[in-house]
N, C-alpha and C positions, 0 to 999 in steps of 0.2 A: 564655741566662739562665735557661729553664727546666731544662734539665741541672744547672746551680748550684745551683738552688734543691732539686731534686731528692736531688742528692749531699750537700748541706745534712742535709735531711731524717732521709735513712738513715743518716748518720753524727752524730745525735743521740741524746740520752740518752732514756729512759724519761721521767723528769722535763719534759724540754724536749719534747718528743713531746706531752704530757699539756696541758700550755700551750698547744701548738698547737691541740689537740682546743678546750679553752675560749675559744680565739680564735678560732675558726673554726665557734663554735655558731650563730651567728645566718644563715650561710651557707644551711642548708637553707630556713629559714620566708623567706630573702627569694628561694631559685628556686620555692621554692612560693606564693609571692606572683604573682611572673611565670609561672610556669605557669597557674593561675589566671585572670591577666587575658591573658595568650595565648591560653587557652582561649575566653574570654568573647569576643574579637577573632576565634577562629575560629568561633565560632558564628553570629555575628552576621552574619560573610562568607558562611558557607551557608547562612544564614536570607537575605540579599539574594540570592545565585545561584539558589537556588529559587524565588525570588518571579521572578526573571527568567528562569527557567526556564519557569515556567508560564505569563510574558507570550507567550514567544517559542514556546511549543510552542501557544497560541491563536492564532497569526499561518498555522499552517496551517488551512488550510478546512475548514471541518467539512461541507463540501458538495463536499472534492474525488472522494469516490468518485461521487456523483451527476454532478458535471462531467466528470469523467475518461471515465464510461463512455458518458454523452451526447457528448462530443467524437469518440470512440472510434467512435463509431454513426454518427455524421455521416459520418466518412472512410470508413468501410468499404460507407455506402450512395450513395456520390459526392456529399454536400450541399458536401461542403469536399474540396478537393485536398490533396493532399501538403502544398505550399509555406503553403497558409492554414492548414492545422490548428496547433491550439496544444497539441499533446500535448506537444512537444519543450521547450515554455516554461513547462507546467505538472510536467514532472519537473525540471526546474532549480529554479524557483523549491523545489517539496519537498525535493530535495536541500539546498539551501544552508538551509533552517530545518532539516533534518534534522543538519546538521554543527553549524549554532549548536548546537543542543540538546544534542550531543555533547561541547559544549565546558563547558557550562553545568550539568549533571545530576551529581552526584557516588552518584548510585544504582547499584550494580553490576545491581540488574535492569532499570533503566529504562537503562540503557545496553546491556542486552541486547536490549531491546524497540527501541533503536533502531536496533540492528545488523539485528534482524529487517525493520524497515521499510524500511531500505535494499535489503535483497536483495528485499524486495516492490519497491519502485521499480527495480532493475534488473530483473527480471523482466519488469514491466509494460515497461521500456524493447525487450526481448528480443521480448515479443508486438505492440507496435508497428513494431518493425523485420522481424517476420513479415509483418503484416498490408500493409505498404507494398510490399516485396517481392510479394506477392500480385498488388496491386494493379496493378504495373509489370508482370508479367507476364499479368494479365488473363486474365478468366472462374474465379476463384475466391471468389468471391461465397459460396458455401456453407462454404467452407474458412474465411473471414473471420469468417463470423460464428459459426461453432462455437467458434474461439479467443476472438471476444466473450463470449460464453454462458457456457464451459466456463474460460477462464483470466482474463482480462480482469476479469471481475464479481467471480470469487472472490476475486483476490487483489486487490482494491479494498476490498473485504470485510473481509478479514483485514486491511488496512493501515489501513483508519479503525477497528477494534475495538483495532489496539495502539496509535494515538494514544493514543484515550480511556481505556485500562489506563492510559499515561502521565501524561496529565493528570491522573487521578484518584490515583494512587500519589505523583506530586508533591503535588498538595496534600495526601493523607494525611500523607509526611513533614513538609512545613511545618507541619500542624497538631502534630505529636510534637515538631518542633522547637521550636516556640515554646514548648510546657510546657517543653522540657528548658531553655532559655535562662532562662525564667523563673526555674525552681527554681536553676538555679548562678550566678544573680545573685543571689537570696536566700541561698544559701551563702559567696558570696563577702563578703557584706555581714558575716555572722554571723563569719565565721574573722577577717577585720579586726579585729572589735571582741575577739575572745577570744584574738588569737593571744600578745599581750602578755603576757596573764595565763599562759598556757602554758609560758612560759618558765621561770619560777623550777619548774615541776614538772619540766620537761625536764632541768634542772641533776641532779635528783635521779639522773635516770633514765641521764644522762651515764657517773656513777661507774659504772655498771654495764657501759655499752658501751665504755668505754676499755680495760678490760683483754682485752675483747673485740675491740678492734682491734690488740691486742699479739700476739691466738694467733692470728688467721686465717690469718697465711701457714703457721703451722706447721697447721693446720686443712686449708688448701691442701693443702700438700705432702702432707700424708696420702691425701687423695683423689686426687692424681696416683698415687700409689704406688698405690692400689686400682686405678685405672686399667689401670695396665700392667699389676699383678698378674692382671687380668682377660685380658688380650692386646689391649689398646688403646693401640697405641704410636704414634697422633698426636698425643697431648697432649703440652705441655710445661710448664713450671712457671714462669714468668715472675716472680722474685724482685722487690720495691720496698721492702723494708724490712728491716734488720738487714743485717750484715756476714756473720752465722753464716749466715740463710738465703738471702743469696747464694752462697755457697760450696756448701751442699746443693743448691741449684736447679742450677748449674751443674756439680756431679757427677752429680744426677740425670737432666740431659738430656742429659750425654756417656754415660752409661748405656744412653739410649733408642736414641742415635743409632749406638751400636755395634751395639745386638740387631738395628735396622733392618738394617744393613750385612749383620750375619749373617744374617738373615733373605732380605735381597734375593740372598745369593751361595747360597743354598741353594736360592732358585726359580729364578735360571740355572741354577744344576747339575741340577735336576729338569727343565727346557726342553729343557738339553743332553741327559738322560738317555731323554726323549721322543720327540727327533728322534734319536736315534741307534735307538731301538726303531722307530721309522719306517723306517728308514735300512735296518734288518735286515731289516723284512718286506717291501719293495718288493725287496731281493734273491732273497725266497723265489721264484722264479719259477713259477707251475703248472707242475710237472712234465708233466701231461697235455697240456700244450698244447705241449712239446718233442716229445713221444714222438710223439703226432699228425703234426706236422710232419715229424720224420723219414722213420714210417710212410709221409707222402705223396711224401717224395722219393723212397725204395725203391720204391716203385708206379710213379710217375713213370720212374724209371728204369730198370724193367723193362720199363714199357709203350716202351721207347725215346724217350720224347720229352727229346732232350738239351738244348733250349733251355731247357725250362719249368724242367726240372731246375736249368740254370746260375740262372736267373732264382729261384728259389724258395731256393736256399741263398745269393745274395746278398743276399734280404732279408733271410733269416735271421740273417746275421751284420750287415747294418745293424740289424738290430732289437737284437744282444744291445750292437752297439759303442756304440747310446745307452742301452743301460739301464746299463751302465759306464759311459761318459762321464769318464773321468778321477777317477770318485768324485766329482764337482759333484753337487750337491744341487738347484741353481737352474742353468736353462740357457735359451737363447733359445726364442722360439716356434718357431721354424723348426726348429729341431734336435727340439722332442719332437713337430712336424710330420711331420719324416722317421722320427721312431719310430714313428708312428700309421702313416703309407702303410706301413710296413714291415710291420707287424702286419698290415694289411689286404690287402697283397698276397700273404700266407701263406694268409690265411683265405679269400680268393679263391677262390684253387687248390683247397680243402679244399671250399668250399661256393657252386661257380660258378653254380650249379643256382638261388641264392635270394639272394645277397647282390650288389648293386653298393653305390659308394660315389662321395663328392664330398666334395672339399676346396677351400672358398673362404676365404682369408685374406687379409684387405687388406695387400698389402708394408708398408706404415707401419707393421703391428703385428706385425712378424716378428721386430725389434728388442727389443722387450718380452722380460722375463722369467717364468719360469712354472717351479713344483718340477716337476723332473723324474718321468716315467711319472704326469701328470695325468689326461692325455686320454684314454689307451689303457686304463686300466680301465672308466672309463665306455663307450667302445666296445666293450668286451667285454662288460660288464652289455645294450648294447643288442643282438648279436649274441643272444647264449646265454639270456638272459630276453626280450627281445622278438621279433627276427624269428624266430629257433628254433622260437617256440611260435606263429607264423602263418603258414598257408597261402599260399603265391604269392613272388613278388619280394618280397625285402626291401630297405630304400634306406637308408642313413647318410649322414648332410649334415652336415658340420664348415664352420662360419662362423663369423665374428668380424666386430663391430661395435665402435665408437669411441663413446664417451660423455663426457661433461664432464669429470668427475672420475675415472673409471675406464672399461674396455673388457669388454667381455663374449664370451666365445666360446661356441658352443653347438653341442651335440650333439644333432641330430634324430634319430628313427629311426620307421618307419612299423610297427612291428611290434605285437604283440598288446596294448602298452599296460599300466597298472595301476590295479587295482579304487580306489575313493576309500577305501576302510578300509585298505586295504592303502597305498596313499599315506601316510594321514596317521602309520601305524607306522614307515615308513620317512624320513617329515619328523621324527617326533618322536623317533627313533634319532639323528639325524645333528644334532639343534638341542641336545640335552639331553644328547650324548655317551655313551650307552650303547650298543654296537652289540652287545648280545645275539645271540649264533650268528655264524655266518660270512656270513650270506646278505646281508646291507649293508657288509661289513668292507672292500670296496674303496670304494666312497662315503665312508665313514666316514676310511678312512684319507687320500683326499684332500683331503676338507674339513680334517682337523684340520692336515697338512702345510702346506693355506693358510694359516691361523689362525696359525702357528708363524712362519712366514715372511713375512707381510703384514700381521696381523694379524685381531682379530674381526669387522671391518667388511666382510670379503671372504670368499668361500667359493662353494660350489653350490647351487643352488635347481633343483624339480624340478616340471615341470609335464605331466601325462598324463592320458587319455582312456582308458579301457576300451575296447580295437578299433581306436583310431587312433592311437596309437603316444607316442610321449616325447620331453620335451625337458629337458636338464639344462643350464643356463645357469651357466658360472664365471665370477664377478665378480672382477677384478683388477684391481692398480695399476698407473700408470704408472710401472713401473720398469727402466733399462735398466743393463747390465753396469758396473762399474764407478763407478756411482752412488750 
């Protein structure tokens, strides 16, 4: 029925639409009158609600502080046992009253005060439990007395002050609402008297607004085109009047959809380009690492250490095999760990006096996916910027843990650590994607590739204390191959 009426109106002539407007002249007055009556009802209901709230608030014992403090003191000095104490009943009654007040009050400030009261009551419950625990353990009279003096009495003071404020502002709002209620009632009576006298005047005004209602769709169309010209492609024009305007609306919306598709395609291509750039960067393996490794192999061969040469060549081969990995950018964690292990085995030969490492990864995590060459750059940073800059034996620990919606891989070292100022700079560059220079490009590259493959909520975070080492955490989703 509604669609049929809308279709009839849209296909009507201008003269017919004008007649419709005249017939609908009284509708705004009826709606306004209903609105005023509704406001009267709402104000009256609010008035009653505030009265009920004030009455309920009065149920909250004004002697609560004195009674609760005294009851707590009796418990501490042993005049009452835990079972004889009425502290639980007092807290339950207070919470019941607060819950009822939350249902009655309409004031945001008083709601905030009630939230504070609930926190105070919760804290009193905690202090009560601590006192009871101390009583059961025995010989803690001084500690209980300190809790009573420094915690319980202060919180009951705050609670009592907050309840007094609640009652005061409820009464103040009640007075204000009473004045508002009286003004609305007088205004409503005045409106009813003069409403019909205004109809004749509004007939003249309507002669101006009828043409305006005809031109409104055109103006709206112009506003939409202006928004599109400014770059806002989320707008749509919903034509409700006239066949010609409907056609313009459809054409404009189609054009906006096409523009959005083109922009999405361009954005997708940009993402692909960024991925390609990162893949190119990760292929540019540090030549110094390769040169130093080959020099070490030559040195071992000249020293006649055939087994060490075989092991190191095997590790280097495994390192490059995982780096290439048939062009795959996302690999299981078990393969990434093999890549890191190969790297560490090579470096341990070179830095055997200062480097040891451990890898503890739960077996159930090894099947999940990670961007290739994610852990190795972080381990490299730990070695070259942490362990090498601190005297003594360095230790690198790689472990993983499960969490509810994701899992975390941590790379921890006991190196020199990072100063607070430098740590803030590193975090800022990673967060705002401004890797100026080459000092953090490895971390930036890792973080960006995680964002590109898994979304913005995943990535890396860094914690460090200068002199005590650094911990880099990698946040990843539970994603398997073929899923």
